[in-house]
N, C-alpha and C positions, 0 to 999 in steps of 0.2 A: 626276240628283239635282235636287230642286226648288230653285228660287231662293228663298233665305230671305226676301227682301223680299216676293215674291209670296205665299209661304206665310203670312207674318205679316199681310199685308194681307187675305188671304182669311179668316184666323182672325178678324180684326176684323169683317169682313162677317157671318160666322156669328154672332158675339157680338151684333151689332146686331139680328139677326132672332131668334135663339134665346137670349134672355137667361138662360134657366134652365140652360143648359149651362155647366159649368165650362170654362175655357179649355183645360185639359188633355184634356177629352173631345172637343173639336171636331175634331182631326185624324182621329179614328176615327168621326166621325158619318156615319150613312147615313140615308136616308129610312126605313129599316126599324127603326133603333135609336132614332130620335128621334120620340117620340109626337106632338109638335107639328108635325112636318114633313108638312103636308098640301099640297094644291095651292095654297092661298093663300100659305102660308109659302114654297113653292117659287118662286112668282111674286115675292114680296117679296124673297127672297134674290137672285134673278136681277136685279131692279131695282137693288139695292144693289151687286151685283157690276158691273153695267154702268156705274154711276156711278163707282165706285172705280177701275175699270181702263180706263175710256173705251173699252169694247167694245160692239158690238151683238150681242146674242144673239137669234137667230131663234126665234120662238115654237115652231116644230117641234122645236127642240133642247132645249126645257125638259124633256121627258120623259127625256132622256139623263142628266140630272144627278141622280143618286140617292145620291151620296156626296161627301164633302169631296175625296177623292182624284181622282174623275172630273172635278170642277170645276177642281181645281188642274191636272190634265193638260191640260184644254181651254185654260185661260189660258196655260199654258206654250207650247202649240202656237201660239196666237194671237200671242204675243210673238215667236216665231221667224219667223212669216210677215211680221209688220209691219216 
């Protein structure tokens, strides 16, 4: 089960990058369902996530992040390792 704090913080990251999304849509967001989610938006999102969660995301990992759920899983794994 996702940590509610991590989930809420990630929702805020998405809201900062994808202002057109309603907060209720964000947990279901994928690169394929959000028209504005292009490579620049992906980079912006990862930058916001890095700042919010104090993590370093390697450039080669950027292509793995194609949905809210995958990013949330990644952050939860990072928090267990730290």
